[in-house]
C-alpha positions, 0 to 999 in steps of 0.5 A, spaced: 515 085 400 510 080 402 512 077 408 510 079 414 514 083 419 517 077 422 520 075 416 522 081 413 530 083 414 530 089 419 532 095 416 538 098 417 539 105 419 546 109 420 544 110 427 543 102 428 550 100 425 555 098 430 561 102 431 568 099 429 572 098 435 577 104 436 584 104 433 589 102 438 594 107 441 601 107 438 603 106 445 599 100 446 602 097 439 608 098 441 608 095 448 604 089 444 610 088 440 615 089 445 612 083 449 611 079 442 619 080 441 621 079 448 617 073 449 620 070 443 627 071 446 626 069 452 630 062 453 637 064 449 642 058 449 648 063 451 653 058 447 649 059 441 652 066 438 647 067 432 641 066 438 644 071 442 645 076 436 638 075 435 636 076 442 640 083 442 636 085 436 630 083 439 631 087 446 634 093 442 628 094 437 623 093 443 626 099 447 626 103 440 619 102 438 617 103 446 621 110 446 618 112 439 611 111 441 613 115 448 616 120 443 622 120 447 627 117 442 634 119 442 636 126 437 641 125 431 646 130 435 645 126 442 
């Protein structure tokens, strides 16, 4: 290269590369999904049966996801 050191791109060695962010844990993902589902259905019109069914489904799924992440799901025989 003909440029001065200040003009040259810095070399990248394996040790110089930034480390990728660690993957979130299953529990962290489950908590975030549960928070989003619950926030989406925080206010429900109790006269709207469809909205109540959706809110119930979101609550059920939130609990299921959290229990799965904690490895405490109900077994088949229970």
